[in-house]
NUGUPA-330230 format. One record per residue (C-alpha): residue in one letter; x, y, z. Coordinates in Angstrom, 1 decimal, padded with zeros to 4 digits, always signed. Layout:
N
ATOM   code        x        y        z
ATOM      a        X        Y        Z
...
END
This chain:
558
ATOM   code        x        y        z
ATOM      m   +086.4   -142.1   +161.2
ATOM      e   +089.5   -140.5   +162.8
ATOM      n   +089.8   -136.7   +163.2
ATOM      v   +086.2   -135.6   +162.5
ATOM      n   +086.0   -132.1   +162.0
ATOM      i   +082.7   -130.6   +162.9
ATOM      p   +081.7   -127.5   +160.9
ATOM      v   +079.9   -125.3   +163.5
ATOM      g   +078.9   -121.9   +162.1
ATOM      r   +080.1   -122.8   +158.6
ATOM      s   +077.5   -122.4   +155.8
ATOM      d   +080.1   -122.2   +152.9
ATOM      f   +079.8   -125.4   +151.0
ATOM      k   +083.1   -124.9   +149.3
ATOM      f   +085.0   -124.1   +152.4
ATOM      i   +083.6   -127.3   +154.2
ATOM      r   +084.5   -129.7   +151.2
ATOM      k   +087.8   -128.1   +150.6
ATOM      n   +089.1   -128.3   +154.2
ATOM      g   +087.5   -131.7   +155.0
ATOM      f   +085.0   -130.7   +157.3
ATOM      y   +082.3   -133.4   +158.0
ATOM      y   +079.4   -133.0   +155.6
ATOM      i   +076.0   -134.8   +155.4
ATOM      d   +075.2   -135.3   +151.8
ATOM      k   +072.1   -133.0   +150.8
ATOM      t   +073.0   -132.9   +147.1
ATOM      g   +069.9   -134.8   +146.3
ATOM      l   +068.1   -131.3   +146.8
ATOM      i   +069.5   -130.4   +143.3
ATOM      v   +068.2   -133.5   +141.7
ATOM      e   +064.9   -133.0   +143.2
ATOM      l   +064.6   -129.3   +142.1
ATOM      l   +065.6   -130.1   +138.6
ATOM      k   +062.8   -132.6   +138.2
ATOM      t   +060.6   -129.7   +137.7
ATOM      e   +062.7   -127.5   +135.3
ATOM      a   +059.4   -125.7   +134.2
ATOM      t   +059.1   -124.2   +137.6
ATOM      q   +060.6   -120.8   +137.5
ATOM      v   +060.4   -119.7   +141.0
ATOM      t   +060.6   -122.1   +144.0
ATOM      l   +060.2   -120.6   +147.6
ATOM      i   +061.6   -122.8   +150.4
ATOM      t   +060.5   -121.7   +154.0
ATOM      r   +062.1   -123.3   +157.1
ATOM      p   +063.0   -122.3   +160.6
ATOM      r   +066.5   -120.6   +161.3
ATOM      r   +069.4   -122.8   +161.5
ATOM      f   +068.0   -125.7   +159.4
ATOM      g   +070.4   -125.6   +156.7
ATOM      k   +068.9   -123.1   +154.3
ATOM      t   +072.1   -121.1   +153.6
ATOM      l   +074.5   -124.2   +153.2
ATOM      g   +071.9   -125.7   +150.7
ATOM      m   +072.0   -122.4   +148.6
ATOM      s   +075.8   -122.2   +148.7
ATOM      m   +076.1   -125.8   +147.6
ATOM      m   +073.7   -125.1   +144.7
ATOM      a   +075.7   -121.9   +143.7
ATOM      e   +078.8   -124.0   +143.7
ATOM      f   +077.3   -126.6   +141.6
ATOM      f   +075.6   -124.3   +138.8
ATOM      d   +077.9   -121.6   +138.6
ATOM      i   +079.5   -121.3   +135.1
ATOM      r   +082.5   -119.5   +136.1
ATOM      k   +083.9   -122.4   +138.1
ATOM      d   +084.9   -126.1   +137.8
ATOM      n   +083.8   -127.7   +140.9
ATOM      s   +083.8   -131.4   +140.2
ATOM      a   +086.1   -132.2   +142.8
ATOM      l   +083.9   -130.6   +145.5
ATOM      f   +081.2   -133.0   +144.6
ATOM      e   +083.1   -136.0   +144.3
ATOM      g   +081.8   -138.8   +146.6
ATOM      l   +078.5   -137.3   +147.0
ATOM      s   +075.4   -138.7   +145.6
ATOM      i   +074.8   -136.3   +142.9
ATOM      s   +078.2   -137.3   +141.3
ATOM      e   +076.7   -140.6   +140.4
ATOM      n   +074.3   -139.0   +138.0
ATOM      k   +076.7   -138.3   +135.2
ATOM      e   +074.1   -137.1   +132.7
ATOM      l   +072.7   -134.5   +135.2
ATOM      c   +076.2   -133.1   +135.9
ATOM      k   +077.2   -133.1   +132.3
ATOM      n   +074.2   -130.9   +131.6
ATOM      w   +074.0   -128.7   +134.7
ATOM      r   +077.3   -128.7   +136.9
ATOM      n   +079.0   -125.2   +136.2
ATOM      q   +076.9   -124.7   +133.1
ATOM      y   +074.9   -121.7   +134.0
ATOM      p   +075.4   -118.1   +135.2
ATOM      t   +074.6   -118.1   +138.7
ATOM      v   +073.8   -115.2   +141.1
ATOM      f   +073.8   -115.9   +144.9
ATOM      v   +072.6   -113.1   +147.2
ATOM      s   +071.8   -113.4   +151.0
ATOM      f   +069.6   -110.6   +152.7
ATOM      r   +070.5   -112.0   +156.2
ATOM      n   +072.7   -109.0   +157.1
ATOM      v   +070.0   -106.3   +156.2
ATOM      d   +069.2   -105.0   +159.4
ATOM      g   +069.3   -101.5   +161.3
ATOM      l   +067.9   -099.6   +164.1
ATOM      d   +065.9   -097.4   +161.3
ATOM      f   +065.2   -097.5   +157.7
ATOM      k   +068.1   -095.4   +156.9
ATOM      h   +070.7   -097.8   +158.3
ATOM      a   +068.8   -100.9   +156.9
ATOM      y   +068.8   -099.3   +153.5
ATOM      e   +072.7   -098.7   +153.9
ATOM      m   +073.0   -102.5   +154.5
ATOM      l   +071.0   -103.6   +151.6
ATOM      k   +073.3   -101.1   +149.4
ATOM      e   +076.4   -103.0   +151.0
ATOM      t   +074.8   -106.4   +150.2
ATOM      f   +074.2   -105.5   +146.5
ATOM      s   +077.5   -104.0   +146.2
ATOM      d   +079.2   -107.3   +147.4
ATOM      v   +077.3   -109.2   +144.9
ATOM      f   +078.0   -106.9   +141.9
ATOM      m   +081.8   -106.8   +142.9
ATOM      q   +081.7   -110.7   +142.3
ATOM      h   +080.6   -110.1   +138.8
ATOM      i   +082.6   -106.8   +138.1
ATOM      y   +084.0   -108.7   +135.0
ATOM      l   +080.9   -107.7   +133.2
ATOM      l   +082.4   -104.1   +132.7
ATOM      e   +084.9   -105.7   +130.3
ATOM      s   +082.4   -107.5   +128.3
ATOM      d   +081.9   -106.3   +124.7
ATOM      k   +078.4   -107.6   +124.9
ATOM      v   +077.3   -105.2   +127.5
ATOM      h   +075.9   -101.9   +127.0
ATOM      e   +077.8   -098.9   +128.1
ATOM      f   +074.6   -097.6   +130.0
ATOM      d   +074.3   -101.0   +132.0
ATOM      k   +078.1   -100.8   +132.8
ATOM      r   +077.6   -097.3   +134.5
ATOM      v   +074.6   -098.9   +136.5
ATOM      i   +076.8   -101.6   +137.5
ATOM      e   +079.4   -099.4   +138.6
ATOM      r   +077.2   -097.2   +140.6
ATOM      i   +075.6   -100.3   +142.4
ATOM      a   +079.1   -101.6   +143.0
ATOM      n   +080.2   -098.2   +144.5
ATOM      r   +077.0   -097.9   +146.6
ATOM      t   +076.0   -094.8   +144.8
ATOM      a   +073.1   -096.1   +142.8
ATOM      s   +069.7   -094.4   +142.9
ATOM      a   +066.6   -095.9   +144.8
ATOM      g   +065.2   -097.2   +141.6
ATOM      e   +068.5   -098.6   +140.5
ATOM      l   +068.8   -100.6   +143.6
ATOM      q   +065.5   -101.9   +143.5
ATOM      n   +066.2   -103.2   +140.2
ATOM      a   +069.5   -104.5   +140.9
ATOM      l   +068.9   -108.2   +140.5
ATOM      l   +066.9   -107.7   +137.4
ATOM      i   +069.6   -105.7   +135.8
ATOM      l   +072.1   -108.2   +136.8
ATOM      t   +070.5   -111.2   +135.5
ATOM      r   +069.6   -109.6   +132.3
ATOM      v   +073.2   -108.4   +131.9
ATOM      m   +074.7   -111.8   +132.8
ATOM      s   +072.2   -113.5   +130.4
ATOM      t   +073.7   -111.3   +127.6
ATOM      h   +077.2   -111.8   +128.4
ATOM      y   +076.9   -115.8   +128.6
ATOM      g   +074.2   -116.3   +126.2
ATOM      k   +072.3   -118.4   +128.6
ATOM      p   +069.5   -117.7   +131.2
ATOM      v   +070.6   -117.2   +134.8
ATOM      i   +070.1   -119.1   +137.8
ATOM      l   +069.1   -117.0   +140.8
ATOM      l   +069.5   -117.9   +144.4
ATOM      i   +068.0   -115.5   +147.0
ATOM      d   +068.6   -116.7   +150.6
ATOM      e   +066.9   -115.3   +153.7
ATOM      y   +064.4   -112.9   +151.7
ATOM      d   +062.4   -112.1   +154.4
ATOM      v   +065.0   -111.2   +157.1
ATOM      p   +064.9   -107.2   +156.1
ATOM      l   +061.0   -107.6   +156.9
ATOM      a   +061.3   -109.3   +160.0
ATOM      k   +063.7   -106.9   +161.2
ATOM      a   +061.6   -103.9   +160.0
ATOM      s   +058.5   -105.3   +161.5
ATOM      v   +060.2   -105.2   +165.1
ATOM      k   +062.0   -101.9   +164.6
ATOM      g   +059.2   -099.8   +163.3
ATOM      y   +060.0   -099.2   +159.6
ATOM      y   +058.0   -102.1   +157.9
ATOM      n   +056.2   -100.3   +155.2
ATOM      e   +059.3   -098.4   +153.9
ATOM      m   +061.2   -101.8   +153.8
ATOM      l   +058.1   -103.8   +152.3
ATOM      s   +058.1   -101.3   +149.4
ATOM      t   +061.9   -101.6   +148.8
ATOM      i   +061.7   -105.6   +148.9
ATOM      r   +058.7   -105.6   +146.7
ATOM      g   +060.8   -104.0   +144.3
ATOM      v   +063.7   -106.0   +144.5
ATOM      m   +061.7   -109.2   +144.2
ATOM      s   +060.3   -107.9   +140.9
ATOM      v   +063.1   -109.9   +139.4
ATOM      l   +060.9   -112.9   +139.5
ATOM      k   +058.1   -111.5   +137.4
ATOM      d   +058.2   -112.0   +133.5
ATOM      n   +062.1   -112.0   +133.5
ATOM      s   +063.2   -113.7   +130.3
ATOM      a   +066.7   -113.7   +131.4
ATOM      l   +065.8   -116.2   +134.2
ATOM      n   +066.3   -119.8   +133.9
ATOM      f   +064.8   -120.5   +137.4
ATOM      a   +065.0   -119.1   +141.1
ATOM      v   +065.3   -120.8   +144.5
ATOM      v   +064.2   -118.3   +147.3
ATOM      t   +064.6   -119.2   +150.9
ATOM      g   +063.1   -117.7   +154.1
ATOM      c   +061.2   -118.3   +157.3
ATOM      l   +057.8   -117.1   +156.2
ATOM      q   +055.8   -117.4   +153.0
ATOM      i   +054.7   -114.0   +152.5
ATOM      v   +052.1   -113.9   +149.6
ATOM      k   +049.6   -111.5   +150.8
ATOM      e   +052.2   -108.8   +150.5
ATOM      s   +052.2   -109.4   +146.6
ATOM      i   +055.9   -109.8   +146.7
ATOM      f   +055.6   -113.0   +144.6
ATOM      t   +052.4   -112.1   +142.6
ATOM      g   +053.1   -112.3   +139.0
ATOM      a   +056.2   -114.6   +139.4
ATOM      n   +055.8   -117.3   +136.7
ATOM      n   +055.2   -120.9   +137.7
ATOM      f   +055.6   -120.1   +141.4
ATOM      v   +055.8   -123.1   +143.8
ATOM      s   +056.3   -123.1   +147.6
ATOM      d   +057.7   -125.7   +149.8
ATOM      t   +056.9   -125.3   +153.5
ATOM      i   +057.4   -127.5   +156.6
ATOM      s   +053.9   -128.8   +155.9
ATOM      d   +055.0   -130.3   +152.5
ATOM      s   +056.9   -133.4   +151.9
ATOM      r   +058.8   -132.8   +148.6
ATOM      l   +062.1   -131.3   +150.1
ATOM      d   +061.7   -132.1   +153.7
ATOM      e   +064.7   -134.5   +154.3
ATOM      y   +067.1   -131.8   +152.5
ATOM      f   +066.6   -129.3   +155.4
ATOM      g   +067.4   -130.7   +158.8
ATOM      f   +068.9   -134.1   +159.8
ATOM      t   +067.0   -137.3   +159.6
ATOM      q   +067.5   -140.3   +161.9
ATOM      a   +069.6   -142.0   +159.5
ATOM      d   +071.9   -138.9   +159.1
ATOM      v   +072.2   -138.5   +162.9
ATOM      d   +072.9   -142.2   +163.3
ATOM      r   +075.6   -142.2   +160.6
ATOM      l   +077.3   -139.1   +162.2
ATOM      l   +077.3   -140.7   +165.8
ATOM      l   +078.9   -143.9   +164.2
ATOM      d   +081.6   -141.9   +162.7
ATOM      t   +082.2   -139.8   +165.7
ATOM      k   +082.0   -142.9   +168.0
ATOM      l   +079.4   -141.3   +170.1
ATOM      t   +076.4   -143.8   +169.6
ATOM      s   +075.9   -144.0   +173.4
ATOM      h   +074.4   -140.3   +173.2
ATOM      r   +071.7   -141.3   +170.6
ATOM      d   +068.6   -141.2   +173.1
ATOM      e   +069.9   -138.1   +174.5
ATOM      m   +070.3   -136.5   +171.2
ATOM      k   +066.9   -137.7   +170.1
ATOM      n   +065.1   -136.2   +173.3
ATOM      w   +066.8   -132.8   +173.1
ATOM      y   +067.0   -132.1   +169.3
ATOM      n   +064.6   -134.5   +167.2
ATOM      g   +060.9   -134.0   +167.1
ATOM      y   +060.3   -131.7   +164.1
ATOM      h   +057.7   -133.2   +161.6
ATOM      f   +058.6   -131.7   +158.3
ATOM      g   +056.3   -133.3   +155.7
ATOM      v   +056.5   -137.1   +156.3
ATOM      h   +060.0   -137.0   +157.8
ATOM      n   +061.0   -136.6   +161.5
ATOM      v   +064.1   -134.4   +161.5
ATOM      y   +066.7   -132.9   +163.9
ATOM      c   +067.9   -129.3   +164.0
ATOM      p   +071.3   -129.5   +162.3
ATOM      w   +072.7   -126.5   +164.3
ATOM      d   +071.9   -128.3   +167.5
ATOM      v   +073.3   -131.7   +166.6
ATOM      m   +076.6   -130.4   +165.2
ATOM      n   +077.2   -128.2   +168.3
ATOM      h   +076.4   -130.9   +170.6
ATOM      v   +078.6   -133.5   +168.7
ATOM      k   +081.6   -130.9   +168.6
ATOM      n   +081.3   -130.4   +172.5
ATOM      l   +081.1   -134.1   +173.2
ATOM      l   +084.3   -134.8   +171.2
ATOM      l   +085.9   -132.1   +173.3
ATOM      n   +084.4   -133.5   +176.6
ATOM      p   +082.2   -136.8   +176.5
ATOM      a   +080.7   -135.6   +179.7
ATOM      t   +079.2   -132.4   +178.1
ATOM      p   +075.4   -132.2   +179.0
ATOM      p   +072.7   -131.2   +176.3
ATOM      a   +072.4   -127.6   +176.0
ATOM      s   +070.1   -125.2   +174.2
ATOM      y   +072.3   -124.1   +171.2
ATOM      w   +069.3   -122.9   +169.1
ATOM      e   +068.3   -120.3   +171.6
ATOM      h   +071.3   -118.1   +171.2
ATOM      t   +071.1   -117.9   +167.4
ATOM      s   +068.5   -115.1   +167.3
ATOM      h   +066.3   -113.0   +169.6
ATOM      n   +063.2   -115.0   +171.0
ATOM      d   +061.1   -112.0   +171.3
ATOM      i   +058.2   -113.8   +169.9
ATOM      i   +057.8   -116.0   +173.0
ATOM      y   +057.7   -112.9   +175.4
ATOM      q   +055.1   -111.5   +173.2
ATOM      f   +053.1   -114.6   +173.2
ATOM      i   +053.2   -115.4   +177.0
ATOM      s   +052.5   -111.7   +177.9
ATOM      t   +049.1   -111.8   +176.4
ATOM      t   +046.3   -111.4   +178.8
ATOM      e   +044.0   -113.9   +177.1
ATOM      t   +043.2   -116.5   +179.4
ATOM      d   +042.5   -119.1   +176.7
ATOM      i   +046.0   -118.6   +175.1
ATOM      n   +047.5   -119.1   +178.6
ATOM      d   +045.6   -122.3   +179.1
ATOM      k   +046.8   -123.6   +175.9
ATOM      f   +050.3   -122.7   +176.7
ATOM      e   +050.1   -124.7   +179.8
ATOM      t   +048.9   -127.7   +178.0
ATOM      l   +051.8   -127.5   +175.6
ATOM      l   +054.3   -127.0   +178.4
ATOM      s   +053.0   -130.1   +180.1
ATOM      g   +053.7   -132.1   +177.2
ATOM      g   +050.3   -132.0   +175.5
ATOM      y   +049.1   -130.8   +172.2
ATOM      i   +046.5   -128.3   +171.1
ATOM      i   +044.5   -128.1   +167.7
ATOM      e   +044.8   -124.9   +165.9
ATOM      p   +044.1   -123.6   +162.3
ATOM      i   +047.1   -122.6   +160.5
ATOM      e   +047.4   -119.6   +158.0
ATOM      r   +049.6   -120.7   +155.2
ATOM      s   +050.8   -117.3   +154.5
ATOM      l   +051.3   -114.3   +156.7
ATOM      t   +052.3   -110.8   +156.6
ATOM      y   +054.8   -109.4   +159.2
ATOM      d   +053.0   -106.4   +160.1
ATOM      v   +050.0   -108.5   +161.4
ATOM      l   +051.7   -111.4   +163.0
ATOM      h   +050.4   -110.7   +166.4
ATOM      s   +047.0   -109.3   +165.4
ATOM      s   +045.1   -112.6   +166.1
ATOM      e   +045.4   -115.9   +168.0
ATOM      r   +045.8   -117.9   +164.8
ATOM      n   +048.7   -115.8   +163.5
ATOM      i   +050.4   -116.4   +166.8
ATOM      w   +050.3   -120.1   +166.5
ATOM      t   +051.1   -120.0   +162.9
ATOM      l   +054.2   -117.9   +163.5
ATOM      l   +055.4   -120.4   +166.5
ATOM      y   +054.8   -123.4   +164.0
ATOM      f   +056.6   -121.9   +160.9
ATOM      t   +059.6   -120.6   +163.1
ATOM      g   +060.2   -123.8   +164.7
ATOM      y   +059.0   -123.3   +168.2
ATOM      l   +056.2   -125.6   +167.7
ATOM      t   +055.8   -128.6   +165.4
ATOM      r   +052.8   -130.6   +164.1
ATOM      m   +052.0   -134.1   +165.2
ATOM      l   +051.4   -136.8   +162.7
ATOM      p   +047.8   -138.0   +162.3
ATOM      e   +048.6   -141.5   +163.5
ATOM      d   +049.8   -139.9   +166.8
ATOM      i   +046.4   -138.2   +167.6
ATOM      p   +043.0   -139.8   +168.3
ATOM      e   +040.7   -137.2   +166.6
ATOM      t   +040.5   -136.3   +162.9
ATOM      l   +041.4   -132.8   +162.1
ATOM      e   +039.6   -130.3   +160.0
ATOM      e   +041.2   -129.0   +156.8
ATOM      g   +043.8   -126.4   +157.6
ATOM      s   +044.1   -127.4   +161.2
ATOM      f   +047.1   -129.0   +162.9
ATOM      a   +047.8   -130.6   +166.2
ATOM      l   +050.6   -128.6   +167.5
ATOM      t   +053.2   -129.7   +170.1
ATOM      i   +056.7   -128.6   +171.5
ATOM      p   +059.2   -130.7   +169.4
ATOM      n   +061.8   -131.5   +172.1
ATOM      a   +063.4   -130.8   +175.4
ATOM      e   +065.5   -128.0   +173.9
ATOM      i   +062.5   -125.8   +173.0
ATOM      r   +060.5   -126.8   +176.1
ATOM      g   +063.5   -125.5   +178.0
ATOM      l   +063.5   -122.4   +176.2
ATOM      f   +059.8   -122.0   +176.9
ATOM      r   +060.2   -122.4   +180.6
ATOM      k   +063.2   -120.2   +180.9
ATOM      s   +061.2   -117.6   +179.1
ATOM      v   +058.2   -118.0   +181.3
ATOM      n   +060.4   -117.5   +184.5
ATOM      e   +062.0   -114.4   +183.2
ATOM      w   +058.5   -113.0   +182.2
ATOM      f   +057.2   -113.9   +185.6
ATOM      l   +060.1   -112.4   +187.4
ATOM      a   +059.9   -109.1   +185.5
ATOM      k   +056.0   -109.0   +185.9
ATOM      t   +056.2   -109.7   +189.5
ATOM      e   +059.1   -106.9   +190.0
ATOM      a   +056.9   -104.3   +188.2
ATOM      s   +053.7   -105.3   +190.1
ATOM      d   +052.5   -103.5   +193.2
ATOM      r   +052.8   -106.1   +195.9
ATOM      s   +052.0   -103.9   +198.9
ATOM      a   +048.6   -105.4   +199.4
ATOM      m   +050.2   -108.9   +199.6
ATOM      f   +052.9   -107.7   +202.3
ATOM      d   +050.3   -105.7   +204.2
ATOM      a   +048.3   -109.0   +204.6
ATOM      l   +051.3   -110.9   +205.3
ATOM      w   +052.6   -108.7   +208.3
ATOM      k   +049.2   -108.3   +209.6
ATOM      g   +048.7   -112.3   +209.6
ATOM      d   +045.4   -111.6   +207.5
ATOM      a   +045.0   -115.0   +206.0
ATOM      k   +041.7   -114.2   +204.3
ATOM      r   +043.4   -111.3   +202.2
ATOM      l   +046.6   -113.3   +201.7
ATOM      q   +044.6   -116.1   +200.2
ATOM      e   +042.6   -114.0   +197.9
ATOM      y   +045.8   -112.3   +196.6
ATOM      i   +047.6   -115.4   +195.9
ATOM      n   +044.6   -117.1   +194.4
ATOM      d   +044.0   -114.0   +191.9
ATOM      t   +047.9   -114.1   +191.2
ATOM      l   +048.0   -117.9   +190.4
ATOM      f   +045.0   -117.5   +188.1
ATOM      d   +047.1   -115.1   +185.9
ATOM      t   +050.4   -117.5   +186.0
ATOM      i   +051.5   -119.9   +183.5
ATOM      s   +052.3   -123.3   +185.3
ATOM      f   +054.6   -125.8   +183.5
ATOM      y   +055.2   -128.2   +186.4
ATOM      d   +052.0   -130.2   +186.5
ATOM      y   +051.4   -128.2   +189.7
ATOM      q   +054.2   -130.1   +191.7
ATOM      e   +055.4   -128.5   +194.9
ATOM      s   +058.6   -127.2   +193.1
ATOM      f   +056.3   -124.8   +191.1
ATOM      y   +054.4   -123.5   +194.0
ATOM      h   +057.7   -122.9   +195.9
ATOM      a   +059.2   -121.1   +193.0
ATOM      f   +056.0   -119.0   +192.6
ATOM      l   +055.8   -117.8   +196.2
ATOM      a   +059.6   -117.2   +196.4
ATOM      g   +059.1   -114.9   +193.3
ATOM      q   +056.3   -113.1   +194.8
ATOM      l   +058.1   -112.4   +198.2
ATOM      s   +061.7   -111.5   +196.5
ATOM      r   +063.2   -108.1   +195.8
ATOM      k   +061.3   -106.1   +198.1
ATOM      g   +064.1   -105.3   +200.6
ATOM      y   +063.4   -108.4   +202.8
ATOM      v   +065.6   -111.4   +203.4
ATOM      v   +063.9   -114.3   +201.5
ATOM      k   +065.4   -117.8   +202.3
ATOM      s   +064.2   -121.1   +200.9
ATOM      n   +065.0   -124.5   +202.1
ATOM      r   +067.5   -123.3   +204.7
ATOM      e   +068.3   -125.1   +207.9
ATOM      n   +065.9   -123.7   +210.7
ATOM      g   +065.1   -125.2   +214.1
ATOM      l   +064.8   -129.0   +213.7
ATOM      g   +064.6   -129.2   +209.8
ATOM      r   +064.3   -127.1   +206.8
ATOM      s   +061.6   -124.6   +206.4
ATOM      d   +060.1   -124.1   +202.9
ATOM      i   +060.4   -120.2   +202.9
ATOM      s   +061.3   -117.6   +205.4
ATOM      v   +060.8   -113.8   +205.1
ATOM      r   +062.7   -111.6   +207.4
ATOM      d   +062.3   -107.8   +207.9
ATOM      r   +065.5   -106.9   +209.9
ATOM      k   +064.4   -103.2   +210.2
ATOM      m   +061.2   -103.8   +212.0
ATOM      r   +062.5   -107.3   +213.6
ATOM      r   +059.6   -109.3   +212.4
ATOM      a   +059.6   -112.4   +210.1
ATOM      a   +057.2   -115.0   +208.5
ATOM      v   +057.8   -118.7   +208.1
ATOM      i   +055.9   -120.4   +205.4
ATOM      e   +055.4   -124.0   +204.8
ATOM      t   +053.6   -125.3   +201.7
ATOM      k   +051.7   -128.4   +200.9
ATOM      v   +050.2   -129.8   +197.6
ATOM      t   +047.0   -131.8   +197.5
ATOM      n   +045.3   -133.7   +194.9
ATOM      s   +041.8   -132.4   +195.5
ATOM      e   +040.2   -129.2   +196.5
ATOM      s   +038.6   -130.9   +199.6
ATOM      k   +041.8   -131.6   +201.1
ATOM      l   +043.0   -127.9   +201.2
ATOM      d   +041.9   -127.2   +204.7
ATOM      s   +043.5   -130.3   +206.4
ATOM      a   +046.7   -129.7   +204.3
ATOM      c   +047.1   -126.3   +205.7
ATOM      e   +046.6   -127.5   +209.3
ATOM      k   +049.4   -130.0   +208.5
ATOM      a   +051.8   -127.4   +207.4
ATOM      l   +051.1   -125.4   +210.5
ATOM      r   +051.7   -128.3   +212.8
ATOM      q   +055.2   -129.0   +210.8
ATOM      i   +056.1   -125.4   +211.8
ATOM      a   +055.4   -125.8   +215.3
ATOM      d   +056.8   -129.3   +215.6
ATOM      k   +059.9   -128.6   +213.8
ATOM      q   +060.3   -125.2   +215.9
ATOM      y   +060.9   -123.1   +212.6
ATOM      a   +059.4   -119.9   +214.3
ATOM      a   +061.0   -120.6   +217.8
ATOM      a   +064.4   -120.6   +216.1
ATOM      i   +064.0   -117.4   +214.3
ATOM      k   +062.6   -115.7   +217.5
ATOM      e   +065.8   -116.9   +219.4
ATOM      s   +067.9   -115.0   +216.8
ATOM      g   +066.4   -111.7   +217.9
ATOM      y   +063.0   -111.2   +216.1
ATOM      k   +060.3   -109.8   +218.2
ATOM      q   +057.3   -111.2   +216.0
ATOM      v   +057.4   -114.2   +213.8
ATOM      i   +054.2   -115.2   +212.0
ATOM      s   +053.7   -119.0   +211.1
ATOM      i   +051.7   -119.3   +207.7
ATOM      g   +050.6   -122.8   +206.2
ATOM      i   +049.6   -122.7   +202.7
ATOM      a   +048.1   -125.6   +200.8
ATOM      f   +047.6   -125.7   +197.0
ATOM      y   +045.5   -127.4   +194.5
ATOM      q   +046.1   -126.6   +190.9
ATOM      k   +045.2   -122.7   +190.9
ATOM      q   +043.5   -122.6   +194.1
ATOM      c   +045.0   -122.2   +197.7
ATOM      c   +044.2   -122.2   +201.3
ATOM      v   +045.9   -120.1   +203.8
ATOM      k   +046.0   -120.4   +207.6
ATOM      v   +047.9   -118.2   +210.1
ATOM      s   +049.3   -118.8   +213.6
ATOM      k   +051.0   -115.9   +215.4
END
């Protein structure tokens, strides 16, 4: 396929199809949803950037009675279903609204964004003001919502009013598509106006309850918020989460999707790389890729085949959840976190529905949130040796991209924590050559630190360098010194004193002492300390440190 146009950042189905952008056929979603016409409300929850908005845009173009979009669907699988297309394509009044932009530093500003969102939707249906079937009272309400002057009650009932008026105008029940319904609640939870926004959104979503003007509704979001009573009373309510299997292949790319894309773009040599970095999500019975990552990487590879994989998903939203998670003081959580980062899995009960105001109130909620938002995925039963209890999942990090995101977050957290800590006791022990106190300090700090390098020497090296940095001293790592490269040197130019540190890693606690002695011998043999003294320092302390997991041994030679 020549001149493949990759639609990065495009979620408008019509734009993609009209302009010849590459599109992976997901029109089977419509067929699947229409198999259960009696279901009035379907809630679909998926992590961000897994194609929810594009799927909703596709459905809007298919159902909207105001349009004739047969050309947009030509060549796609749904066009082969002639009877379904005859009965449904562009045959029903359709409302498509997205709440993804409803955000603000406080409730007042977020509420203004909600008014703006509804104004945009009502302007799309401003033709209703000319309808002789619409009552004058309703027309005045439509004008106020479109002009952003509606009362709070009118705004909360905006969708209820619109579906009722459209059904009257067309003489048919309305198809309602609500995208990213929970974004306003997620933003409000972080910024401190959750209760006000919850009350507003609960009112808005009342359109789903006992609404005779509604044919059916499809709602998308990240979390299923049932406990908030947002969906209580909705007729024939059905949810489809990443734990279900009905719609799993329509949100995310399957292996077949990615293989076809790589074939069409002549990038099949990158298949393993793509799989390692962006696959690994288990939705229902399917393994899926994150579409955002795949499309971004393919686009960059087309520009430069040497482009290495990158963390594209990381920059699509704030990752505050990870920082809140790793900053917990609960040792049990940190231990599990280390297991995940080392490539293992943990078994945890998952709460099927959450409320945004209690996301971080318990360990179960933390794991649930990480799972439903795409930072963790569940392992398939055939991939684990044990039998799980009902409601519990074996959770693991899905791929190299997310593992890298976690590791980056750990490094940033550790640096911030180190900078804010009082390290005066450590430096006092360092400059006095007090091996016992220095060993106690390092052991205590190691115990509170999250490791993800399986206790390799690089982890301990980075750990020590971080502890010694940003206190006004010159800290150098792996620099030429004497007859070789010393691991770490710390220089206090003002007091003309320095310390040379050599680290060793052992495979058992019993070898710590001998490994420490070996480190000191290396400092002497390679003349690390002597070289620093020759540069004008009056005092140079030689320090050998040996590590085994989260234990260390410190020996000093002055």
